[in-house]
DRENZA-237410 format. One record per residue (C-alpha): residue in three letters; x, y, z. Coordinates in steps of 0.02 Angstrom, whole numbers, plus 50000, padded with zeros to 5 digits. Layout:
! residues N
ALAXYZ...
! end
This chain:
! residues 604
MET526675267350383CYS526435281350319GLY526875300450399ILE525745315050408ILE526005332750496GLY524725345550487ILE524675365150539ALA523315377550592GLY523955393150625ARG524195410250589SER525815410550507THR526445404450356VAL526765383750357THR527425374750195GLU529285375350251ARG528875367250432LEU527765356350361VAL529015349750251GLU530425348250362GLY529275337950466LEU528975326150322LYS530755324650320ARG530805320050496LEU529385307650451GLU530085298650317TYR530735284050407ARG528765280750393GLY528585279750209TYR529485287650051ASP528625278649896SER527975296849895SER527475312749960GLY526395327849948ILE525595345950029ALA523855352750043ILE523805372950092LEU522165379950126ASP522925400250034GLY521295412350099GLY520305396950130GLU520465390549952LEU521345373849942LYS522925369449849ARG524195356749841GLU525865349349779ARG526415330549767ALA527735320649693GLU528195304349664GLY529965297149755LYS530915305249906ILE530165320350004LYS531715327949884SER530455327049763LEU529285337349824GLU530375350449875ALA531225353049689LYS529245357249624LEU528755368049777LYS530595377149743ASP529865378849565GLY528065387449614MET527935388549795ILE526075387449887ASP525765393350047GLY524575398650169HIS524155397750386THR523535379950371GLY524155363850282ILE524185346450287ALA525625334250209HIS525795318050213THR527375304750160ARG526755288750095TRP527055268250105ALA526145262149986THR524535249250013HIS523195251049855GLY523865259249692VAL525575258549659PRO526915271749707ASN526565285949597GLU526115304049596THR524355301249544ASN524045290149717ALA525015303249820HIS524075309849952PRO523475322350006HIS521785317749889PHE520755328849819PHE518685326549772GLY517735342949765ARG517965355549912VAL519135341750021GLY520805337550048VAL521405322550146VAL522715314450211HIS522715295250283ASN523805281450361GLY523105264550361ILE521725255650264ILE519815258350227GLU519455240550206ASN517495243850142PHE518155256950008LEU517245248349850GLU515695247049923LEU515905264649973ARG516265269149808ALA514895260149727SER513625269649842LEU514175287249787PRO513115296149663ASP514935302249590ASN515985289749566HIS517275296649448PHE518755290549543ARG520395297049497THR521735286249599GLU522035266649649THR521845272449843ASP520745268949959THR520805286750046GLU520095295149900VAL518245288849941VAL518545299150088ALA518595315350008HIS517005309549907LEU516155305050081ILE516465320950141ASP516085333750004ASP514655322349959ALA513745325450146LEU514195345550114THR513165343549953ARG511875335950046GLY511815352750182LEU512835345350319ASP514055357850391SER515915354350390LYS515715345750570ALA514365335250530ALA515105330150358PHE516575323650445GLN515655314650564ASP514505308050447CYS516185300350351LEU516815293950510LYS515435281450543LYS515295275250362LEU517105270150362ARG517725250050430GLY519695247750434ALA521175257150524TYR521655275750520ALA522295291950554PHE521495306350468GLY521925324650415VAL520525334150312ILE520485352850256ILE518985360850186ASP519115372550044GLY518195387350118VAL518235384650296LYS519805392750351ASP520895388850487GLN520385372050518ILE520865355550544PHE519775340550556CYS520565324850622ALA520495305250693ARG521055289650727ALA520455269550736GLY521875259350736SER523165270250683PRO523935282950789LEU523775302350794ALA524625315150910ILE523905332450931GLY525295346250990ILE524835363051078GLY525835377751013ASP525615398451037ASP524265403150919GLU524565385050838MET524055369150849TYR524795353350742LEU524535337250698GLY525405321150684SER525635302050656ASP526955305250810ALA527905313150907MET529305315150776ALA528505326650673LEU528045338450810ALA529775337350897GLN530435354550825LEU528595362950822THR528055358651018ASN528565345451147ARG526735346951219LEU525785332351156ILE523945326451157TYR523525309151117LEU521915305551033GLU521205287251101GLU520425275850999GLY518925280450885ASP519365299650938TRP518855312850811ALA519575332150836ILE519365348750748LEU520995360750756SER521165379950745PRO522345389650775ASP521895393950973SER520985377250986VAL520615359350978ASP518705348951021ILE518985333251056PHE517475319151027ASP517465303451054LYS516655290450927SER514885294150992GLY515245313350963ALA515395318651152SER516455330751193VAL518055324251301THR519615331551356ARG521235319051337ALA522735322051454GLU524075335551400THR525565325051386ILE527395334351406ILE528925324551309SER530735323651307GLY532175323251204GLY532625336751095PRO532785336150891ALA534405331550909MET533995315550952ALA533445314050793GLU534955318550683LYS536395310350616GLY537515322050680ASN539265316550593TYR538935297350550ARG538685292550365HIS536745285350421PHE535495283650534MET535825264950546LEU537655267750587LYS537535279850736GLU535935269350805ILE537285254650824TYR538405264750879GLU537285270451011GLN537195255251095PRO538185256151254GLU537215272651313THR535565264051236VAL535605248651347GLY536485255251462ARG534685265551503THR533675250151488LEU534665240751624ALA534445255451731ASN532545251151720TYR532715233751770VAL534345229051840ASP534955235852034GLU536845237452005PHE537285241252183ASN536225226152250LEU536645215652098THR534895211752095ALA533275211251970ASP531935222652003LEU530085215551985PRO529345230651880GLU527715234751981GLY526205224751968LEU526875211151894ASN527175195751967PHE528005181951871SER527525167852014GLU525875169751966TYR525705161351790ASP526175145951737ARG526365150451521ILE527135166151449VAL526475172051266ILE527655182751184ILE527095191751033ALA527875202150916CYS528195204850717GLY529985204150633THR531565209250734ALA530515211150886CYS530075192450853TYR531745186750858ALA531975194351028ALA530655187851088MET531415171151022VAL532955171451130ALA531835176751274LYS530885159551270TYR532745152251313TRP532865165451454PHE531155163951530GLU531355145251507GLN532855140751565LEU533145152751715ALA531275151251804GLY530665138651723ILE529165143351659ALA528305138051487VAL528425153251337ASP527715151851167VAL528115164151051ASP526985167450905VAL527095180050735ALA525875192250798SER525035193050609GLU524495175450631PHE524145172450806ARG522325177050828TYR521545167750683ARG522135151050740GLN521155154250906PRO522205150851021VAL521805141951196LEU522455154451340SER522255155951505PRO522005166751673LYS523595158451723SER524725166251560LEU525385184351542PHE525595190551363ILE526965199351326ALA527025213051172VAL528375217851092SER528505231950981GLN529635246450949SER528425259450898GLY527085251251012GLU525855254550879THR526395239350763ALA524435233050686ASP524715216250700THR525305216050887LEU524005229450944ALA522685217550877ALA523375203550978LEU523395212751117ARG521675217051121TYR521065200051075CYS521945192351254LYS521425207251351ASP519445200751287HIS519715182951326GLY520255189451515VAL522325187751492ARG523575201451576THR524515209651471ALA526235218651472ALA526755229551332LEU528855232451297VAL528815246251206ASN529895261151131VAL528795274351153MET527795274351334THR526365285151265SER525735273051117THR524295265051101MET524995249451164ALA525835254751314ARG524185263451350GLU523045249751343ALA524285234651421ASP523805232051598ILE525705233851603ALA526885244051521LEU528655242351528PRO529865253151436ILE531535250151327ASN532055268951339ALA533125265051152GLY532695284051101PRO531815287550935GLU532565275050813ILE532235281850601GLY533405268650510VAL532045256050459ALA533035240850500SER533115239950671THR534725240950799LYS534745247050934ALA532915245150967PHE533245227650962THR534675225751090SER533615235651219GLN532275223951188LEU533445209651226THR534305214951369ALA532435221451443LEU531985203051390ALA533515196451505SER533385205251639LEU531285200551641ALA531805182751651LEU533275185251782SER531745194151883ALA530415180851824ALA531665167351895LYS531815175852048SER530265178252076ARG529795160852074LYS531565156052174ASP532175145352031LEU533935153752069SER535215155052192ARG536065172452250ASP537435166552185ALA536815162952008GLU535755180852012ILE537275190952048ARG538255179551902LEU536785186151780ALA536515202851838ARG538555206251827ALA538515199051648LEU537025212751606ILE537905226151688LYS539395222551593THR538385222451422PRO538725240351393ARG540675241051393LYS540475222751290ILE539485232451159LYS540815246551147GLU542175233851110ALA541285223851016LEU541155241150899GLU543085242950893LEU542845228150761ASP542045237750639ALA543495240650512GLN543615222350508VAL542145216850479GLU541835230150341GLN543275221450244ILE542385206150275ALA540705211750210PHE541735218150045GLU541605201150003LEU540065195250064SER539205209249948LYS539785200349782SER538755186149847ARG537045181149784SER536465174849932ALA537115167550136PHE536435158350238TYR536635159250440LEU536705144950562GLY536635146950747ARG536195133450896GLY535125136651062SER535005156051102GLN535885159250945VAL534455153350825PRO533645167850822ILE535225181250827ALA535345169250648LEU533705171650579GLU533995191050633GLY535565193750554ALA535095183450404LEU533325197350411LYS534735212050429LEU535685207950258LYS533905205650162GLU533165220750215ILE534725232250177SER535775225750061TYR534615215349947ILE535515200449972HIS534565182449979ALA535015176450160GLU534015163850262GLY534425157250444TYR534365140650506ALA534555130650677ALA536255122650643GLY535795106750683GLU534315108150539LEU535545112050400LYS535885094050331HIS533805090450334GLY533655097150160PRO534305114550172ILE536155109550142ALA535825105549975LEU536035125049921ILE537845124649979GLU539075125749847ASP540815133949828GLY541165148949886THR539295150249969PRO539465162050127VAL539005154250285ILE538995165350399VAL539065156350597ILE538745164750759ALA539295150350895PRO540105159351068TYR541055145651152ASP539695139151259PRO539205121251296LEU538275118851129PHE539865126151029GLU540735108750989LYS539155100950903THR538935116450805ILE540695115250742SER540205098450674ASN538915109550591LEU540075120550508GLN541155106250440GLU540035098350352VAL539605114650256ALA541525116550235SER541625100250151ARG540505107150025GLY541485122549970ALA540815134550082ARG541265153050138ILE541125151250306ILE541195166650413LEU541445161250614ILE540775173950729THR541245170250915ASP542395173151062ASP544105170851102ILE544185152551158GLY542855148350998ALA544165156850879LYS545765145650960SER544485129450965ALA544045130250795GLY545525130350713ASN545825135850522MET544305131850471ALA543385146150436SER543885157250304GLU543525173050412THR543415173950604ILE542275188350680VAL543095189250883VAL542035195050967PRO542015198651184SER542105184051287SER540495187351390ASP539315174051505SER538325163851384PHE536665174051463VAL537095189251369ALA538175181551234PRO536505187251115ILE536645203451132ILE538355205651102MET538365192950960SER537055207150877ILE538225219050852ALA539325210550722ILE537905204750636GLN537255221750637LEU538755227350556LEU538975217350436ALA537475219250352TYR537645237950370HIS539505236150284THR538625225650152ALA537245236950110VAL538405252150089HIS539635242349996LEU538315238549885GLY537535255649864THR535925251449933ASP534855267150034VAL535305257650199ASP534195270150308GLN532535270450182PRO532685253150113ARG531615247449956ASN529605242850000LEU529965242050191ALA529085257750332LYS529845258950495SER528055257150586VAL527015244050500THR525215250750565VAL523985239850440GLU523855222650446
! end
């Protein structure tokens, strides 16, 4: 949601804090700010908008010191302006925060000095700590006293005027990592913030708080007891978070998919024996139902997986939107397997659903891109997708890696439940192994898709249609277009269009039809005729046989490489990603950082 970085060291920190913020800008970019202890004195600079605005202000009057905290914001409480930008100050205290303090209004009312300068929930933390200092508590006790009063989700970095070379930090519900350096300690909301500073990380556990000094870190659990947390060595250098020669991170990540899908497959499919390997600790024959929970794009990956698990393995699958799951008090049984799907492994709603299932005795698995994330640590089984850092807010390579992992798991489930012949297993394993090459071939459509996108960019709305396992791909296509081009788009099961939405079709309305040549192709073409007769401009995404069978009904046809229907949703995803990307570029939107969005949603 928001990005945090801090440095407690023996050399100046401002430039490095700003560089860290740039690496975190995908988490939020409504405003940014920096606070420094300059000889023990608290100073700050803030700016509305992206980090380049903060850089410009710092050049006019550089503040610097050996200890500092910085923040890039995705607004929750209060409009995104400089006044509401972090760090927030009150008295002797400066604070940066990711999350939501649910009882901040109650706390505001309880304070003796309730003069607040901002509309944010975060400012109350500075007030609480300063009030405790005024009551005679030392800095450590004042910080702990504040934490005891808070309800909600938070990750904090705090510096205090007069308390030289120390950063206080804490996490509950929002991720936070400590980096270990030479005569320096670092604080970051994720490993990306610290990638250029260190590869030695300590991930704080739920309820932990800590005090960082240049040569030490003291960690305490929720009760205040001193604890030791394991050190993790992270891999992957800073280059993984650079655009290289690509115009946008999103385009780079689209083009990385042959490699990333290949990396995912290496975890799940034995290409020599043409078999899907069951992850350690996971036996699908023990379960009679799978519950998959996710948000946004990850939820559409889960919807595709429902088709795979039910058709191949004969096991019932429920897919739920994480933000609603636990509020309907779902009926769960010990024979159910819960799978959380999340790129970051920190999505607040999905994490809460995972914990709900654990509390009800359900075995849990987490399919994530970050194996050091909270979900990966808390789930009974951690399942990697290995897509590498994804910086573009609109997910691309993480989505196809999620699909690939879920397809492999469905194949494993069918094998373990003995619902699959050896011949069928070989065919499907081969189809998965060919997927990286098929994606590479699909990327060769880039120039054609760009031309089609130019016309699409002139539209005010669009429809995406699919059938079977392509329905979630239609939903994902519509989401991608909305996210980065701001064109209104809706995805539907093609057969549902005539049950109401067809009323919105008029002359020239773009309808993107995702229809590989499969057993449902003829039915999809019938639905295509229904919209064509009402003047729709049809963009057909299909394979070679589908293109020949459809005739000249479509205004434009994008012919993706032919593939087994099992993996067709993965291949089709490339076309919808390129279409959304080029449409947004034609419109001049901020592709990597679309308005109002953030990469990782760590608050409800």
